[in-house]
mmCIF file of the N, C-alpha and C atoms, coordinates in Angstrom:
data_MODEL
# 
_entry.id   MODEL 
# 
loop_
_atom_site.group_PDB 
_atom_site.id 
_atom_site.type_symbol 
_atom_site.label_atom_id 
_atom_site.label_alt_id 
_atom_site.label_comp_id 
_atom_site.label_asym_id 
_atom_site.label_entity_id 
_atom_site.label_seq_id 
_atom_site.pdbx_PDB_ins_code 
_atom_site.Cartn_x 
_atom_site.Cartn_y 
_atom_site.Cartn_z 
_atom_site.occupancy 
_atom_site.B_iso_or_equiv 
_atom_site.pdbx_formal_charge 
_atom_site.auth_seq_id 
_atom_site.auth_comp_id 
_atom_site.auth_asym_id 
_atom_site.auth_atom_id 
_atom_site.pdbx_PDB_model_num 
ATOM 1   N N  . MET A 1 1  ? 22.475 -6.982 46.768 1.00 0.00 ? 1  MET A N  1 
ATOM 2   C CA . MET A 1 1  ? 23.593 -6.600 45.941 1.00 0.00 ? 1  MET A CA 1 
ATOM 3   C C  . MET A 1 1  ? 24.467 -5.637 46.750 1.00 0.00 ? 1  MET A C  1 
ATOM 4   N N  . THR A 1 2  ? 25.754 -5.901 46.734 1.00 0.00 ? 2  THR A N  1 
ATOM 5   C CA . THR A 1 2  ? 26.668 -5.034 47.477 1.00 0.00 ? 2  THR A CA 1 
ATOM 6   C C  . THR A 1 2  ? 26.881 -3.731 46.725 1.00 0.00 ? 2  THR A C  1 
ATOM 7   N N  . GLU A 1 3  ? 27.438 -2.762 47.428 1.00 0.00 ? 3  GLU A N  1 
ATOM 8   C CA . GLU A 1 3  ? 27.716 -1.474 46.797 1.00 0.00 ? 3  GLU A CA 1 
ATOM 9   C C  . GLU A 1 3  ? 28.720 -1.625 45.655 1.00 0.00 ? 3  GLU A C  1 
ATOM 10  N N  . LYS A 1 4  ? 29.703 -2.484 45.848 1.00 0.00 ? 4  LYS A N  1 
ATOM 11  C CA . LYS A 1 4  ? 30.706 -2.718 44.805 1.00 0.00 ? 4  LYS A CA 1 
ATOM 12  C C  . LYS A 1 4  ? 30.069 -3.345 43.567 1.00 0.00 ? 4  LYS A C  1 
ATOM 13  N N  . GLU A 1 5  ? 29.170 -4.296 43.768 1.00 0.00 ? 5  GLU A N  1 
ATOM 14  C CA . GLU A 1 5  ? 28.478 -4.927 42.636 1.00 0.00 ? 5  GLU A CA 1 
ATOM 15  C C  . GLU A 1 5  ? 27.604 -3.914 41.908 1.00 0.00 ? 5  GLU A C  1 
ATOM 16  N N  . LEU A 1 6  ? 26.930 -3.062 42.660 1.00 0.00 ? 6  LEU A N  1 
ATOM 17  C CA . LEU A 1 6  ? 26.094 -2.032 42.057 1.00 0.00 ? 6  LEU A CA 1 
ATOM 18  C C  . LEU A 1 6  ? 26.927 -1.062 41.227 1.00 0.00 ? 6  LEU A C  1 
ATOM 19  N N  . LEU A 1 7  ? 28.090 -0.698 41.728 1.00 0.00 ? 7  LEU A N  1 
ATOM 20  C CA . LEU A 1 7  ? 28.986 0.181  40.968 1.00 0.00 ? 7  LEU A CA 1 
ATOM 21  C C  . LEU A 1 7  ? 29.430 -0.488 39.670 1.00 0.00 ? 7  LEU A C  1 
ATOM 22  N N  . TYR A 1 8  ? 29.692 -1.797 39.732 1.00 0.00 ? 8  TYR A N  1 
ATOM 23  C CA . TYR A 1 8  ? 30.077 -2.532 38.529 1.00 0.00 ? 8  TYR A CA 1 
ATOM 24  C C  . TYR A 1 8  ? 28.948 -2.505 37.501 1.00 0.00 ? 8  TYR A C  1 
ATOM 25  N N  . VAL A 1 9  ? 27.731 -2.733 37.946 1.00 0.00 ? 9  VAL A N  1 
ATOM 26  C CA . VAL A 1 9  ? 26.576 -2.736 37.045 1.00 0.00 ? 9  VAL A CA 1 
ATOM 27  C C  . VAL A 1 9  ? 26.392 -1.355 36.417 1.00 0.00 ? 9  VAL A C  1 
ATOM 28  N N  . GLU A 1 10 ? 26.474 -0.315 37.222 1.00 0.00 ? 10 GLU A N  1 
ATOM 29  C CA . GLU A 1 10 ? 26.343 1.042  36.695 1.00 0.00 ? 10 GLU A CA 1 
ATOM 30  C C  . GLU A 1 10 ? 27.433 1.335  35.668 1.00 0.00 ? 10 GLU A C  1 
ATOM 31  N N  . ASP A 1 11 ? 28.633 0.887  35.960 1.00 0.00 ? 11 ASP A N  1 
ATOM 32  C CA . ASP A 1 11 ? 29.756 1.095  35.054 1.00 0.00 ? 11 ASP A CA 1 
ATOM 33  C C  . ASP A 1 11 ? 29.542 0.358  33.731 1.00 0.00 ? 11 ASP A C  1 
ATOM 34  N N  . ALA A 1 12 ? 29.100 -0.885 33.809 1.00 0.00 ? 12 ALA A N  1 
ATOM 35  C CA . ALA A 1 12 ? 28.863 -1.679 32.605 1.00 0.00 ? 12 ALA A CA 1 
ATOM 36  C C  . ALA A 1 12 ? 27.756 -1.064 31.752 1.00 0.00 ? 12 ALA A C  1 
ATOM 37  N N  . LEU A 1 13 ? 26.678 -0.613 32.386 1.00 0.00 ? 13 LEU A N  1 
ATOM 38  C CA . LEU A 1 13 ? 25.591 0.029  31.644 1.00 0.00 ? 13 LEU A CA 1 
ATOM 39  C C  . LEU A 1 13 ? 26.079 1.322  31.000 1.00 0.00 ? 13 LEU A C  1 
ATOM 40  N N  . GLY A 1 14 ? 26.888 2.069  31.716 1.00 0.00 ? 14 GLY A N  1 
ATOM 41  C CA . GLY A 1 14 ? 27.451 3.305  31.172 1.00 0.00 ? 14 GLY A CA 1 
ATOM 42  C C  . GLY A 1 14 ? 28.329 3.051  29.958 1.00 0.00 ? 14 GLY A C  1 
ATOM 43  N N  . HIS A 1 15 ? 29.112 1.980  30.010 1.00 0.00 ? 15 HIS A N  1 
ATOM 44  C CA . HIS A 1 15 ? 29.963 1.639  28.866 1.00 0.00 ? 15 HIS A CA 1 
ATOM 45  C C  . HIS A 1 15 ? 29.113 1.297  27.647 1.00 0.00 ? 15 HIS A C  1 
ATOM 46  N N  . GLU A 1 16 ? 28.062 0.547  27.849 1.00 0.00 ? 16 GLU A N  1 
ATOM 47  C CA . GLU A 1 16 ? 27.200 0.189  26.720 1.00 0.00 ? 16 GLU A CA 1 
ATOM 48  C C  . GLU A 1 16 ? 26.545 1.433  26.113 1.00 0.00 ? 16 GLU A C  1 
ATOM 49  N N  . GLN A 1 17 ? 26.121 2.366  26.944 1.00 0.00 ? 17 GLN A N  1 
ATOM 50  C CA . GLN A 1 17 ? 25.538 3.612  26.432 1.00 0.00 ? 17 GLN A CA 1 
ATOM 51  C C  . GLN A 1 17 ? 26.589 4.407  25.663 1.00 0.00 ? 17 GLN A C  1 
ATOM 52  N N  . TYR A 1 18 ? 27.818 4.431  26.182 1.00 0.00 ? 18 TYR A N  1 
ATOM 53  C CA . TYR A 1 18 ? 28.907 5.137  25.509 1.00 0.00 ? 18 TYR A CA 1 
ATOM 54  C C  . TYR A 1 18 ? 29.178 4.521  24.137 1.00 0.00 ? 18 TYR A C  1 
ATOM 55  N N  . PHE A 1 19 ? 29.234 3.198  24.076 1.00 0.00 ? 19 PHE A N  1 
ATOM 56  C CA . PHE A 1 19 ? 29.476 2.530  22.797 1.00 0.00 ? 19 PHE A CA 1 
ATOM 57  C C  . PHE A 1 19 ? 28.356 2.831  21.800 1.00 0.00 ? 19 PHE A C  1 
ATOM 58  N N  . GLN A 1 20 ? 27.126 2.859  22.273 1.00 0.00 ? 20 GLN A N  1 
ATOM 59  C CA . GLN A 1 20 ? 25.994 3.208  21.403 1.00 0.00 ? 20 GLN A CA 1 
ATOM 60  C C  . GLN A 1 20 ? 26.185 4.592  20.823 1.00 0.00 ? 20 GLN A C  1 
ATOM 61  N N  . THR A 1 21 ? 26.521 5.543  21.674 1.00 0.00 ? 21 THR A N  1 
ATOM 62  C CA . THR A 1 21 ? 26.697 6.932  21.251 1.00 0.00 ? 21 THR A CA 1 
ATOM 63  C C  . THR A 1 21 ? 27.822 7.048  20.235 1.00 0.00 ? 21 THR A C  1 
ATOM 64  N N  . GLN A 1 22 ? 28.936 6.387  20.506 1.00 0.00 ? 22 GLN A N  1 
ATOM 65  C CA . GLN A 1 22 ? 30.078 6.462  19.594 1.00 0.00 ? 22 GLN A CA 1 
ATOM 66  C C  . GLN A 1 22 ? 29.754 5.864  18.230 1.00 0.00 ? 22 GLN A C  1 
ATOM 67  N N  . CYS A 1 23 ? 29.064 4.742  18.220 1.00 0.00 ? 23 CYS A N  1 
ATOM 68  C CA . CYS A 1 23 ? 28.683 4.113  16.953 1.00 0.00 ? 23 CYS A CA 1 
ATOM 69  C C  . CYS A 1 23 ? 27.705 4.989  16.182 1.00 0.00 ? 23 CYS A C  1 
ATOM 70  N N  . CYS A 1 24 ? 26.776 5.597  16.884 1.00 0.00 ? 24 CYS A N  1 
ATOM 71  C CA . CYS A 1 24 ? 25.799 6.475  16.238 1.00 0.00 ? 24 CYS A CA 1 
ATOM 72  C C  . CYS A 1 24 ? 26.498 7.678  15.611 1.00 0.00 ? 24 CYS A C  1 
ATOM 73  N N  . GLU A 1 25 ? 27.410 8.281  16.354 1.00 0.00 ? 25 GLU A N  1 
ATOM 74  C CA . GLU A 1 25 ? 28.154 9.427  15.829 1.00 0.00 ? 25 GLU A CA 1 
ATOM 75  C C  . GLU A 1 25 ? 29.005 9.029  14.635 1.00 0.00 ? 25 GLU A C  1 
ATOM 76  N N  . ALA A 1 26 ? 29.650 7.881  14.717 1.00 0.00 ? 26 ALA A N  1 
ATOM 77  C CA . ALA A 1 26 ? 30.480 7.412  13.609 1.00 0.00 ? 26 ALA A CA 1 
ATOM 78  C C  . ALA A 1 26 ? 29.619 7.146  12.383 1.00 0.00 ? 26 ALA A C  1 
ATOM 79  N N  . ALA A 1 27 ? 28.478 6.494  12.572 1.00 0.00 ? 27 ALA A N  1 
ATOM 80  C CA . ALA A 1 27 ? 27.592 6.200  11.442 1.00 0.00 ? 27 ALA A CA 1 
ATOM 81  C C  . ALA A 1 27 ? 27.115 7.482  10.769 1.00 0.00 ? 27 ALA A C  1 
ATOM 82  N N  . GLY A 1 28 ? 26.920 8.516  11.561 1.00 0.00 ? 28 GLY A N  1 
ATOM 83  C CA . GLY A 1 28 ? 26.478 9.786  11.003 1.00 0.00 ? 28 GLY A CA 1 
ATOM 84  C C  . GLY A 1 28 ? 27.527 10.476 10.157 1.00 0.00 ? 28 GLY A C  1 
ATOM 85  N N  . GLN A 1 29 ? 28.780 10.125 10.350 1.00 0.00 ? 29 GLN A N  1 
ATOM 86  C CA . GLN A 1 29 ? 29.880 10.761 9.618  1.00 0.00 ? 29 GLN A CA 1 
ATOM 87  C C  . GLN A 1 29 ? 30.404 9.925  8.460  1.00 0.00 ? 29 GLN A C  1 
ATOM 88  N N  . ILE A 1 30 ? 30.033 8.662  8.401  1.00 0.00 ? 30 ILE A N  1 
ATOM 89  C CA . ILE A 1 30 ? 30.552 7.745  7.378  1.00 0.00 ? 30 ILE A CA 1 
ATOM 90  C C  . ILE A 1 30 ? 29.768 7.917  6.078  1.00 0.00 ? 30 ILE A C  1 
ATOM 91  N N  . GLN A 1 31 ? 30.486 8.013  4.989  1.00 0.00 ? 31 GLN A N  1 
ATOM 92  C CA . GLN A 1 31 ? 29.870 8.171  3.673  1.00 0.00 ? 31 GLN A CA 1 
ATOM 93  C C  . GLN A 1 31 ? 29.613 6.823  2.989  1.00 0.00 ? 31 GLN A C  1 
ATOM 94  N N  . ASP A 1 32 ? 30.509 5.876  3.194  1.00 0.00 ? 32 ASP A N  1 
ATOM 95  C CA . ASP A 1 32 ? 30.369 4.556  2.571  1.00 0.00 ? 32 ASP A CA 1 
ATOM 96  C C  . ASP A 1 32 ? 29.159 3.835  3.158  1.00 0.00 ? 32 ASP A C  1 
ATOM 97  N N  . SER A 1 33 ? 28.223 3.450  2.302  1.00 0.00 ? 33 SER A N  1 
ATOM 98  C CA . SER A 1 33 ? 26.966 2.878  2.798  1.00 0.00 ? 33 SER A CA 1 
ATOM 99  C C  . SER A 1 33 ? 27.154 1.537  3.505  1.00 0.00 ? 33 SER A C  1 
ATOM 100 N N  . GLU A 1 34 ? 28.068 0.717  3.027  1.00 0.00 ? 34 GLU A N  1 
ATOM 101 C CA . GLU A 1 34 ? 28.303 -0.581 3.654  1.00 0.00 ? 34 GLU A CA 1 
ATOM 102 C C  . GLU A 1 34 ? 28.913 -0.412 5.048  1.00 0.00 ? 34 GLU A C  1 
ATOM 103 N N  . LEU A 1 35 ? 29.876 0.475  5.154  1.00 0.00 ? 35 LEU A N  1 
ATOM 104 C CA . LEU A 1 35 ? 30.510 0.736  6.442  1.00 0.00 ? 35 LEU A CA 1 
ATOM 105 C C  . LEU A 1 35 ? 29.531 1.416  7.401  1.00 0.00 ? 35 LEU A C  1 
ATOM 106 N N  . LYS A 1 36 ? 28.708 2.312  6.863  1.00 0.00 ? 36 LYS A N  1 
ATOM 107 C CA . LYS A 1 36 ? 27.692 2.991  7.672  1.00 0.00 ? 36 LYS A CA 1 
ATOM 108 C C  . LYS A 1 36 ? 26.698 1.972  8.241  1.00 0.00 ? 36 LYS A C  1 
ATOM 109 N N  . SER A 1 37 ? 26.277 1.018  7.415  1.00 0.00 ? 37 SER A N  1 
ATOM 110 C CA . SER A 1 37 ? 25.357 -0.029 7.867  1.00 0.00 ? 37 SER A CA 1 
ATOM 111 C C  . SER A 1 37 ? 25.990 -0.874 8.961  1.00 0.00 ? 37 SER A C  1 
ATOM 112 N N  . PHE A 1 38 ? 27.281 -1.139 8.817  1.00 0.00 ? 38 PHE A N  1 
ATOM 113 C CA . PHE A 1 38 ? 27.990 -1.907 9.832  1.00 0.00 ? 38 PHE A CA 1 
ATOM 114 C C  . PHE A 1 38 ? 28.000 -1.170 11.172 1.00 0.00 ? 38 PHE A C  1 
ATOM 115 N N  . ALA A 1 39 ? 28.319 0.121  11.148 1.00 0.00 ? 39 ALA A N  1 
ATOM 116 C CA . ALA A 1 39 ? 28.337 0.919  12.377 1.00 0.00 ? 39 ALA A CA 1 
ATOM 117 C C  . ALA A 1 39 ? 26.949 0.970  13.012 1.00 0.00 ? 39 ALA A C  1 
ATOM 118 N N  . GLN A 1 40 ? 25.920 1.061  12.196 1.00 0.00 ? 40 GLN A N  1 
ATOM 119 C CA . GLN A 1 40 ? 24.546 1.078  12.712 1.00 0.00 ? 40 GLN A CA 1 
ATOM 120 C C  . GLN A 1 40 ? 24.184 -0.269 13.338 1.00 0.00 ? 40 GLN A C  1 
ATOM 121 N N  . GLU A 1 41 ? 24.661 -1.342 12.752 1.00 0.00 ? 41 GLU A N  1 
ATOM 122 C CA . GLU A 1 41 ? 24.398 -2.677 13.302 1.00 0.00 ? 41 GLU A CA 1 
ATOM 123 C C  . GLU A 1 41 ? 25.114 -2.859 14.643 1.00 0.00 ? 41 GLU A C  1 
ATOM 124 N N  . VAL A 1 42 ? 26.334 -2.365 14.733 1.00 0.00 ? 42 VAL A N  1 
ATOM 125 C CA . VAL A 1 42 ? 27.069 -2.454 15.996 1.00 0.00 ? 42 VAL A CA 1 
ATOM 126 C C  . VAL A 1 42 ? 26.350 -1.630 17.064 1.00 0.00 ? 42 VAL A C  1 
ATOM 127 N N  . GLU A 1 43 ? 25.848 -0.471 16.678 1.00 0.00 ? 43 GLU A N  1 
ATOM 128 C CA . GLU A 1 43 ? 25.071 0.344  17.620 1.00 0.00 ? 43 GLU A CA 1 
ATOM 129 C C  . GLU A 1 43 ? 23.842 -0.433 18.101 1.00 0.00 ? 43 GLU A C  1 
ATOM 130 N N  . ARG A 1 44 ? 23.145 -1.061 17.188 1.00 0.00 ? 44 ARG A N  1 
ATOM 131 C CA . ARG A 1 44 ? 21.952 -1.841 17.538 1.00 0.00 ? 44 ARG A CA 1 
ATOM 132 C C  . ARG A 1 44 ? 22.306 -2.979 18.500 1.00 0.00 ? 44 ARG A C  1 
ATOM 133 N N  . GLN A 1 45 ? 23.422 -3.634 18.247 1.00 0.00 ? 45 GLN A N  1 
ATOM 134 C CA . GLN A 1 45 ? 23.848 -4.726 19.121 1.00 0.00 ? 45 GLN A CA 1 
ATOM 135 C C  . GLN A 1 45 ? 24.142 -4.228 20.531 1.00 0.00 ? 45 GLN A C  1 
ATOM 136 N N  . HIS A 1 46 ? 24.769 -3.067 20.638 1.00 0.00 ? 46 HIS A N  1 
ATOM 137 C CA . HIS A 1 46 ? 25.053 -2.507 21.961 1.00 0.00 ? 46 HIS A CA 1 
ATOM 138 C C  . HIS A 1 46 ? 23.760 -2.079 22.667 1.00 0.00 ? 46 HIS A C  1 
ATOM 139 N N  . ARG A 1 47 ? 22.779 -1.623 21.904 1.00 0.00 ? 47 ARG A N  1 
ATOM 140 C CA . ARG A 1 47 ? 21.480 -1.273 22.485 1.00 0.00 ? 47 ARG A CA 1 
ATOM 141 C C  . ARG A 1 47 ? 20.809 -2.527 23.053 1.00 0.00 ? 47 ARG A C  1 
ATOM 142 N N  . ILE A 1 48 ? 20.897 -3.635 22.323 1.00 0.00 ? 48 ILE A N  1 
ATOM 143 C CA . ILE A 1 48 ? 20.323 -4.899 22.776 1.00 0.00 ? 48 ILE A CA 1 
ATOM 144 C C  . ILE A 1 48 ? 21.046 -5.403 24.030 1.00 0.00 ? 48 ILE A C  1 
ATOM 145 N N  . ILE A 1 49 ? 22.363 -5.331 24.025 1.00 0.00 ? 49 ILE A N  1 
ATOM 146 C CA . ILE A 1 49 ? 23.135 -5.760 25.194 1.00 0.00 ? 49 ILE A CA 1 
ATOM 147 C C  . ILE A 1 49 ? 22.731 -4.933 26.414 1.00 0.00 ? 49 ILE A C  1 
ATOM 148 N N  . PHE A 1 50 ? 22.618 -3.613 26.227 1.00 0.00 ? 50 PHE A N  1 
ATOM 149 C CA . PHE A 1 50 ? 22.205 -2.738 27.323 1.00 0.00 ? 50 PHE A CA 1 
ATOM 150 C C  . PHE A 1 50 ? 20.837 -3.157 27.850 1.00 0.00 ? 50 PHE A C  1 
ATOM 151 N N  . GLN A 1 51 ? 19.880 -3.338 26.954 1.00 0.00 ? 51 GLN A N  1 
ATOM 152 C CA . GLN A 1 51 ? 18.517 -3.700 27.368 1.00 0.00 ? 51 GLN A CA 1 
ATOM 153 C C  . GLN A 1 51 ? 18.478 -5.049 28.074 1.00 0.00 ? 51 GLN A C  1 
ATOM 154 N N  . ASN A 1 52 ? 19.208 -6.018 27.553 1.00 0.00 ? 52 ASN A N  1 
ATOM 155 C CA . ASN A 1 52 ? 19.234 -7.342 28.181 1.00 0.00 ? 52 ASN A CA 1 
ATOM 156 C C  . ASN A 1 52 ? 19.847 -7.271 29.576 1.00 0.00 ? 52 ASN A C  1 
ATOM 157 N N  . PHE A 1 53 ? 20.928 -6.541 29.699 1.00 0.00 ? 53 PHE A N  1 
ATOM 158 C CA . PHE A 1 53 ? 21.591 -6.386 30.977 1.00 0.00 ? 53 PHE A CA 1 
ATOM 159 C C  . PHE A 1 53 ? 20.685 -5.637 31.961 1.00 0.00 ? 53 PHE A C  1 
ATOM 160 N N  . TYR A 1 54 ? 20.071 -4.572 31.499 1.00 0.00 ? 54 TYR A N  1 
ATOM 161 C CA . TYR A 1 54 ? 19.172 -3.775 32.331 1.00 0.00 ? 54 TYR A CA 1 
ATOM 162 C C  . TYR A 1 54 ? 17.971 -4.605 32.785 1.00 0.00 ? 54 TYR A C  1 
ATOM 163 N N  . ASN A 1 55 ? 17.431 -5.411 31.882 1.00 0.00 ? 55 ASN A N  1 
ATOM 164 C CA . ASN A 1 55 ? 16.269 -6.235 32.216 1.00 0.00 ? 55 ASN A CA 1 
ATOM 165 C C  . ASN A 1 55 ? 16.574 -7.316 33.254 1.00 0.00 ? 55 ASN A C  1 
ATOM 166 N N  . LEU A 1 56 ? 17.823 -7.722 33.339 1.00 0.00 ? 56 LEU A N  1 
ATOM 167 C CA . LEU A 1 56 ? 18.224 -8.697 34.354 1.00 0.00 ? 56 LEU A CA 1 
ATOM 168 C C  . LEU A 1 56 ? 18.075 -8.133 35.759 1.00 0.00 ? 56 LEU A C  1 
ATOM 169 N N  . LEU A 1 57 ? 18.164 -6.817 35.849 1.00 0.00 ? 57 LEU A N  1 
ATOM 170 C CA . LEU A 1 57 ? 18.084 -6.182 37.171 1.00 0.00 ? 57 LEU A CA 1 
ATOM 171 C C  . LEU A 1 57 ? 16.643 -6.097 37.594 1.00 0.00 ? 57 LEU A C  1 
# 
């Protein structure tokens, strides 16, 4: 893997972690239960994407 490819992978993993964090924070502030569940589901999906991507390495 080239250095440029490695930087891309690190960047992509970082974005997925950022999205997880943002969804978690948003879910913690949302009062509406349906919307809160949606934010939690999006967080879960980003966690899965991160794990799948990480496992490929």
